[in-house]
C-alpha positions in Angstrom: 116.8 102.7 84.2 120.2 104.1 83.5 118.9 105.6 80.2 116.0 107.3 82.0 118.3 108.7 84.7 120.6 110.1 82.1 117.6 111.5 80.1 116.1 113.2 83.1 119.1 114.1 85.3 121.5 115.2 82.5 119.5 116.3 79.5 116.3 117.5 81.1 117.9 119.2 84.1 120.7 120.9 82.0 118.1 122.1 79.5 115.9 123.6 82.2 119.0 125.2 83.9 119.6 127.2 80.7 116.1 127.5 79.4 114.2 128.8 82.4 116.3 131.9 83.1 116.5 132.7 79.3 112.7 132.7 78.7 111.8 134.4 82.0 114.6 137.0 81.9 116.1 135.6 85.1 113.0 135.6 87.2 112.7 131.8 87.3 115.6 129.4 87.7 116.3 125.8 88.7 117.6 124.6 92.0 121.0 122.9 92.1 120.7 119.2 91.5 122.7 118.4 94.6 120.7 120.7 96.9 118.9 119.3 99.8 116.5 122.3 100.1 112.9 121.6 101.1 109.8 123.7 101.3 108.7 123.5 97.6 105.0 123.6 96.9 103.2 121.0 94.9 104.3 122.5 91.6 107.9 122.3 92.7 108.2 126.1 93.2 109.7 128.1 96.0 110.0 131.9 96.2 113.4 133.3 97.1 113.9 136.4 99.2 114.8 138.5 96.2 111.4 137.6 94.5 112.8 135.0 92.2 111.0 131.7 91.7 113.1 128.6 92.2 112.1 125.2 90.6 113.1 122.0 92.4 115.6 119.9 90.5 113.1 117.2 89.8 110.5 119.6 88.4 113.2 121.3 86.3 114.2 117.9 84.9 110.6 117.4 83.8 110.4 120.8 82.3 113.5 120.1 80.3 112.3 116.8 79.0 108.9 118.3 78.1 110.7 121.0 76.1 112.5 118.3 74.0 109.4 116.2 73.6 107.4 119.2 72.3 110.3 120.1 70.0 110.3 116.6 68.6 106.5 116.7 68.1 106.8 120.0 66.3 109.6 118.8 64.0 107.7 115.6 63.1 104.4 117.5 62.6 105.8 120.2 60.3 108.2 117.9 58.4 
């Protein structure tokens, strides 16, 4: 379980923290991993007062891991 925790919490979350604002030009970002914020919808999204979308830390971790899995598949497929 430690490996999965590291994979999701460290690699996935950190990737999403940098990837989401970069590909959306700052309109979507990830919530802090230590935040106790609630009120996210079933997709893990919440709209900020400034109009930005905020992903929950859990959903951001999944997005980051999905990015790496898709990248691995692409590398293996076009190798």
